[in-house]
C-alpha positions in Angstrom: 17.0 12.7 -24.0 17.4 10.3 -21.2 16.9 6.5 -20.6 14.6 5.3 -18.1 14.5 1.8 -16.9 11.6 0.5 -14.7 12.4 -2.9 -12.8 10.6 -5.0 -10.3 10.9 -8.7 -9.3 9.8 -11.4 -7.2 11.2 -15.1 -6.7 10.5 -16.2 -10.0 11.3 -13.3 -12.6 12.1 -9.8 -13.1 9.8 -7.6 -15.2 11.8 -4.7 -17.0 10.4 -1.8 -19.2 13.0 0.4 -20.8 12.0 4.0 -22.5 13.5 6.9 -23.9 12.4 10.1 -22.1 12.0 13.2 -24.4 10.2 16.6 -23.5 8.0 14.8 -21.0 7.0 12.0 -23.2 8.2 8.4 -22.9 8.9 6.2 -26.0 8.8 2.6 -24.6 11.8 0.8 -26.4 11.6 -2.7 -24.8 9.5 -4.6 -22.3 10.7 -8.2 -21.3 10.9 -10.7 -18.3 14.2 -12.0 -16.9 13.5 -15.6 -15.4 15.3 -16.4 -12.2 17.1 -19.6 -11.3 16.9 -20.6 -7.6 18.9 -18.1 -5.8 20.8 -17.9 -2.5 21.2 -14.1 -1.9 21.0 -10.4 -3.3 24.5 -10.8 -5.0 23.2 -13.9 -7.0 20.0 -12.2 -8.0 22.0 -9.1 -9.1 24.3 -11.4 -11.3 21.1 -12.8 -12.8 19.6 -9.4 -13.7 22.8 -8.1 -15.0 23.0 -11.0 -17.4 19.4 -10.5 -18.4 20.0 -6.8 -18.9 23.1 -7.3 -20.9 21.3 -9.7 -23.2 18.9 -7.0 -24.1 21.7 -4.5 -24.3 20.3 -2.4 -21.6 23.3 -0.2 -20.2 22.9 2.9 -18.1 19.9 5.0 -17.3 17.7 6.2 -14.6 16.6 3.3 -12.6 13.0 3.1 -11.1 12.6 0.3 -8.8 9.4 -1.2 -7.8 8.6 -2.9 -4.3 6.0 -5.2 -3.5 3.3 -4.9 -0.6 4.9 -7.7 1.3 8.1 -5.8 1.8 6.6 -2.7 3.5 4.5 -1.6 6.4 1.3 0.2 5.5 -1.2 2.2 7.8 -4.1 4.5 7.2 -4.8 7.1 9.9 -6.2 10.6 10.6 -4.6 13.8 11.2 -6.0 17.2 12.4 -6.9 19.9 9.8 -3.8 21.4 8.0 -2.6 22.5 4.5 -1.1 19.9 2.2 2.5 21.5 2.8 2.5 20.9 6.6 1.4 17.1 5.9 4.8 15.8 5.5 6.1 16.8 9.1 2.5 15.6 10.6 2.8 12.3 9.0 6.4 11.8 10.1 5.4 12.9 13.7 2.5 10.6 13.9 4.3 7.6 12.4 5.9 6.1 15.4 2.8 6.1 17.1 0.6 4.3 14.3 3.2 1.7 13.0 3.5 -1.5 15.1 7.4 -2.0 14.0 8.7 1.4 13.4 12.5 1.7 13.2 14.6 5.0 13.4 15.6 6.2 10.0 13.1 4.2 8.1 12.0 5.7 4.9 8.5 7.2 4.9 6.0 8.4 2.2 2.3 8.8 2.3 -0.9 9.5 0.0 -3.3 12.1 0.9 -6.8 10.4 0.6 -9.3 12.7 2.2 -10.1 15.9 3.7 -9.2 19.8 3.0 -7.1 22.2 4.9 -10.0 23.0 7.1 -11.2 19.4 7.6 -9.7 16.3 9.1 -7.1 14.8 7.1 -6.8 11.0 6.1 -3.6 9.5 4.8 -2.2 6.2 3.7 1.3 6.1 5.0 3.8 3.5 3.9 7.4 2.7 5.6 10.0 0.2 4.5 12.7 -1.3 6.8 16.4 0.0 6.3 17.4 -3.6 5.8 15.2 -4.0 2.9 16.4 -0.9 1.2 19.8 -2.0 1.4 19.1 -5.6 0.2 17.5 -3.7 -2.8 20.4 -1.4 -3.2 22.9 -4.4 -3.0 21.0 -6.2 -5.8 20.9 -3.2 -8.1 24.5 -2.3 -7.6 25.4 -6.1 -8.6 23.2 -5.5 -11.6 24.9 -2.1 -12.6 21.9 0.0 -11.7 21.6 2.9 -9.2 17.9 3.3 -8.0 16.8 7.0 -8.0 13.2 6.0 -7.1 12.0 3.2 -4.9 8.1 3.1 -5.8 5.5 1.1 -4.1 4.5 -1.3 -7.0 0.6 -1.3 -6.6 0.7 2.5 -6.7 2.4 2.2 -10.1 -0.1 -0.2 -11.7 -3.0 2.1 -10.4 -1.6 5.0 -12.0 -1.4 3.2 -15.5 -5.1 2.4 -15.3 -5.9 6.0 -14.0 -4.0 7.3 -17.2 -5.8 4.9 -19.6 -9.3 5.5 -18.3 -8.9 9.5 -18.5 -11.8 9.8 -15.6 -11.8 9.1 -11.9 -14.3 7.5 -9.8 -15.5 8.6 -6.5 -16.6 4.9 -5.5 -14.2 2.2 -4.5 -12.7 0.1 -7.2 -10.6 -3.2 -6.8 -7.4 -3.6 -9.2 -6.4 -7.3 -9.7 -2.8 -8.0 -10.9 -1.7 -11.5 -11.5 2.1 -11.4 -11.3 4.5 -14.4 -11.6 3.8 -16.0 -8.1 2.1 -13.1 -6.4 -1.4 -11.5 -6.6 -1.7 -7.4 -5.9 -5.1 -6.6 -4.9 -5.4 -2.7 -4.5 -8.3 -0.6 -4.2 -8.7 2.9 -5.3 -10.8 6.0 -4.8 -10.8 8.9 -7.1 -7.6 6.9 -8.5 -6.0 7.2 -5.3 -4.6 4.0 -3.5 -6.4 3.5 -0.1 -5.7 0.0 0.3 -3.4 -2.9 -0.9 -2.5 -6.3 -0.1 -0.5 -9.1 -1.9 -1.4 -12.7 -1.8 1.0 -15.5 -2.6 0.0 -17.6 -5.5 0.6 -21.4 -5.8 3.3 -22.9 -8.0 2.3 -22.4 -11.9 -1.3 -21.4 -10.5 -2.4 -19.6 -13.8 -1.9 -22.7 -15.8 -4.5 -24.6 -13.6 -8.2 -24.9 -14.7 -9.6 -24.1 -11.2 -7.5 -21.1 -10.6 -10.8 -19.0 -10.2 -11.5 -20.5 -6.8 -8.6 -19.3 -4.7 -8.6 -16.1 -6.9 -12.2 -15.4 -5.8 -11.3 -16.2 -2.1 -8.6 -13.8 -2.0 -10.9 -11.1 -3.7 -13.6 -12.0 -1.1 -11.2 -11.5 1.9 -10.0 -8.2 0.4 -13.5 -6.9 0.0 -14.2 -7.7 3.5 -11.1 -6.0 4.8 -11.8 -3.0 2.8 -15.3 -2.5 3.8 -14.2 -2.7 7.4 -11.4 -0.2 6.9 -13.7 2.2 4.9 -16.6 2.4 7.4 -18.8 0.1 5.4 -18.2 1.4 1.9 -18.3 -1.3 -0.6 -16.1 -2.0 -3.8 -18.1 -0.8 -6.9 -16.0 -2.4 -9.9 -13.3 -4.9 -10.4 -10.6 -4.2 -13.0 -8.4 -7.4 -14.0 -5.2 -6.6 -15.6 -4.9 -8.8 -18.6 -5.0 -8.5 -22.4 -7.3 -9.2 -25.4 -9.3 -12.2 -24.6 -6.7 -13.3 -22.1 -8.6 -14.1 -18.9 -12.0 -13.3 -20.4 -13.5 -16.4 -18.6 -11.9 -15.6 -15.4 -13.3 -11.9 -15.5 -16.9 -13.7 -16.3 -16.3 -15.9 -13.3 -15.3 -13.0 -11.1 -18.5 -11.0 -12.2 -20.8 -13.8 -11.6 -19.3 -14.8 -8.2 -19.1 -11.5 -6.7 -22.0 -10.0 -8.3 -19.9 -7.0 -9.3 -19.0 -5.4 -12.8 -15.8 -6.9 -13.8 -13.6 -5.4 -16.8 -10.4 -6.6 -18.4 -7.8 -3.9 -18.7 -4.7 -4.3 -21.1 -1.7 -2.4 -19.7 -0.2 -1.9 -23.1 -3.4 -0.3 -24.5 -2.4 3.1 -23.7 1.3 2.6 -25.0 2.4 4.2 -28.3 3.5 1.9 -30.8 2.8 -1.3 -28.6 2.6 -3.5 -31.7 6.4 -3.5 -31.9 6.9 -4.8 -28.4 7.2 -8.6 -28.1 5.6 -8.8 -24.7 2.5 -6.6 -25.9 1.0 -9.8 -27.1 2.6 -12.3 -24.7 0.6 -14.4 -22.3 0.1 -13.0 -18.9 1.0 -9.3 -20.0 -1.0 -7.9 -17.3 2.1 -8.6 -14.8 4.0 -5.5 -16.8 1.5 -2.9 -15.6 3.6 -1.7 -12.6 6.7 -1.0 -14.8 4.7 0.7 -17.5 3.2 2.8 -14.8 6.5 3.8 -13.2 7.8 4.7 -16.8 5.0 7.0 -17.9 4.9 8.8 -14.4 9.0 9.1 -14.4 8.9 10.4 -18.0 6.0 12.9 -17.5 7.5 14.0 -14.0 4.4 13.2 -12.3 5.2 12.6 -8.7 5.0 8.9 -7.7 2.2 8.0 -5.0 4.7 6.4 -2.8 8.6 6.9 -3.5 10.7 5.9 -0.5 13.8 7.5 -2.0 12.0 10.8 -2.7 9.4 11.1 -0.3 7.1 14.0 0.1 8.7 16.9 2.2 7.8 20.3 3.5 8.4 23.0 0.7 11.7 25.0 1.4 11.1 28.3 2.7 11.8 31.3 0.3 15.5 32.7 0.3 15.9 35.0 3.0 18.9 36.7 1.2 17.1 39.5 -0.4 15.3 40.3 2.8 18.6 40.4 4.8 20.2 42.6 2.2 17.3 45.2 2.7 17.7 44.8 6.6 21.5 45.2 6.3 21.2 48.3 4.1 18.6 49.8 6.4 20.8 49.0 9.6 23.6 51.1 7.9 21.4 54.0 7.2 20.2 54.1 10.8 23.5 53.6 12.7 23.7 57.4 13.1 20.3 57.3 14.9 21.3 54.9 17.4 22.7 51.6 17.4 21.6 51.1 21.2 17.9 51.4 20.3 18.2 48.7 17.5 19.9 46.4 19.9 17.2 46.8 22.4 14.4 46.3 19.9 15.8 43.0 18.6 16.5 41.8 21.8 12.7 42.6 23.1 11.6 40.7 19.9 13.6 37.7 20.6 12.2 37.6 24.1 8.6 37.7 22.9 9.5 34.7 20.4 10.9 33.0 23.0 7.8 33.5 25.2 5.6 32.2 22.5 7.4 29.2 21.7 7.2 28.1 25.6 3.6 28.7 25.5 3.0 26.8 22.2 5.2 23.9 23.7 2.9 23.7 26.8 -0.2 23.9 24.9 1.0 21.1 22.5 1.6 18.9 25.5 -1.8 19.4 26.7 -3.3 18.7 23.2 -1.3 15.5 23.0 -2.6 14.4 26.4 -6.1 15.1 25.5 -5.9 13.5 22.2 -4.6 10.3 23.7 -7.6 10.2 26.1 -10.2 10.9 23.2 -8.6 8.2 21.2 -9.1 6.0 24.1 -12.6 6.9 24.9 -13.8 6.5 21.3 -12.2 3.0 21.1 -14.1 1.8 24.2 -17.3 3.3 23.0 -16.9 1.5 19.4 -16.3 -1.7 21.3 -18.8 -1.5 23.9 -21.5 -0.6 21.3 -21.8 -4.3 20.0 -23.1 -5.4 23.4 -21.0 -8.8 23.0 -19.2 -10.8 25.8 -16.0 -10.6 23.9 -13.9 -12.8 26.6 -16.7 -15.2 26.9 -16.4 -15.6 22.8 -12.7 -15.9 22.9 -13.1 -18.5 25.5 -15.8 -20.5 23.4 -13.5 -20.2 20.3 -10.6 -21.6 21.9 -12.7 -24.5 23.5 -14.5 -25.4 20.3 -11.6 -25.3 17.9 -9.9 -28.6 17.1 -6.5 -29.5 18.7 -3.4 -27.2 17.5 -1.7 -30.1 15.8 -5.0 -30.0 13.5 -5.5 -26.2 13.0 -3.3 -23.2 13.6 -4.8 -19.6 13.5 -2.8 -17.2 11.8 -5.0 -13.9 12.6 -8.2 -13.0 14.5 -10.2 -9.9 13.8 -12.9 -8.8 16.2 -15.5 -6.1 15.2 -18.5 -4.6 16.7 -21.5 -4.3 14.5 -23.6 -1.1 14.0 -27.0 -1.7 15.9 -25.7 -4.6 18.2 -23.8 -7.5 18.1 -20.4 -8.2 16.4 -18.3 -10.3 14.2 -15.4 -12.6 14.6 -13.2 -13.3 11.5 -10.0 -15.5 11.6 -7.5 -17.1 9.0 -5.7 -20.3 9.7 -4.1 -23.1 8.3 -5.2 -26.8 8.4 -3.7 -30.1 7.0 -6.8 -31.0 5.1 -10.1 -29.6 3.9 -12.2 -31.8 6.1 -10.7 -30.0 9.2 -12.1 -26.7 7.8 -15.6 -28.2 7.8 -15.0 -29.6 11.4 -14.1 -26.0 12.4 -17.2 -24.5 10.9 -19.4 -27.2 12.4 -18.1 -26.9 15.8 -18.6 -23.4 16.1 -22.1 -23.1 14.5 -25.2 -22.9 17.0 -28.6 -21.1 17.2 -26.6 -18.0 18.5 -23.6 -18.0 16.3 -23.7 -17.8 12.4 -20.8 -19.2 10.5 -19.9 -19.0 7.1 -16.6 -19.7 5.3 -14.5 -16.9 3.7 -12.8 -19.3 1.2 -9.8 -21.6 1.0 -6.6 -22.0 -0.8 -3.7 -24.5 -1.0 -0.1 -24.1 -0.9 2.1 -27.1 -1.1 5.3 -25.1 0.3 3.7 -24.8 3.7 3.5 -28.6 4.4 2.0 -30.0 6.5 -0.3 -27.1 6.6 -1.0 -26.9 3.1 -4.5 -25.3 3.4 -5.4 -21.7 4.2 -8.8 -20.9 5.1 -10.9 -18.0 6.4 -14.1 -18.1 8.6 -16.6 -15.5 9.9 -18.8 -15.9 12.9 -21.8 -13.3 13.3 -22.5 -12.8 17.1 -25.9 -11.6 18.4 -26.1 -8.7 20.8 -26.5 -9.3 24.4 -30.1 -8.8 25.3 -30.2 -6.5 28.6 -32.9 -7.2 31.1 
């Protein structure tokens, strides 16, 4: 038997689940939250964790630590046909070209999403800065823990849902997890994570009556991003982590607002003897889904989808010792037949291998060059397919927007539409809701359809308290 401790935290609290593992099964011993006082650094967080663990008499054990989406870099990209055992090296080779801020030595792991060995492979790769890993390790060391796994939090929550459903769906599904001050929005296909983002929640947002409005806005934003990334595929179902009748009204509101089936999932539903756990009936217990998922995967030795401390690697080659013993025996028996001939034969093989390696290196260089050219041509063709004067549209956007002291754009996304035309989406910050309406009215005319992607408020970002998203549909340019 061994003890497993699953833990993950944000700025307001740590969520902890403790289990005893025996014969591949996890017996959940305790599930609890440790509230945080305002902190100034990792050592203070670690001391508060240590005090909370000591109160629950949790000492020693294998630590599984969850890390949120905001701490990592995530990228989906394609690879040539290859068997699974070759993917780790291919992903590591491609990562520096795909990630915008890649650092040497950063931990890297991935999930294979689509494609067989003889098809193009699609992967979702994740990396985390070394500074972030050191920060987590310092907190754990102060709390008396040594992390053996560093797991992407949304993947652990998705694993728990997959276990409880006992079935997979080939259609995209959105998982919504309300944490203390964050909101995880994760999309899965066949129970594999293909997209995840984390949104910041306003202070004590769950206690407000109109929390549904910012939640629907964040969900809509996620649905749009997923549809764009998955080539037009749409999410078919929404799962809301909660328990019993908790958030039932919120689920109904989501279903009506999004026109999507929405179901409530209790993370404790598949936990044996859950009735003896205090948190199994506590409010907002959906936030414990990641730690429960980590525990069940760890006990059953199911590989974690994304694990930065134990990433997927190419399988080690079988030991060459038996073969070498055979060769040594054969060589001994053939010494009398001529050591000179044997040496010549081995030398010729080495030369042949060296020639092949040289030829392969030259061919690989050509493949890399042509791949870059094809990628560029493909991108240009896709961009031109929309028949949109993008420079003119960007000039118009700059001229029509209110002055910078009233509105700041945080992200602008341009996309060509199939069949012609295009779309501009942008997110921004304003001081008041009135400015959002001014932005939309200034951009709307006969040739530009403008619609809102939602608004939310965060009083911590004064004076720009309001976050908003806007979409502009552009017509195709008519050619004479």
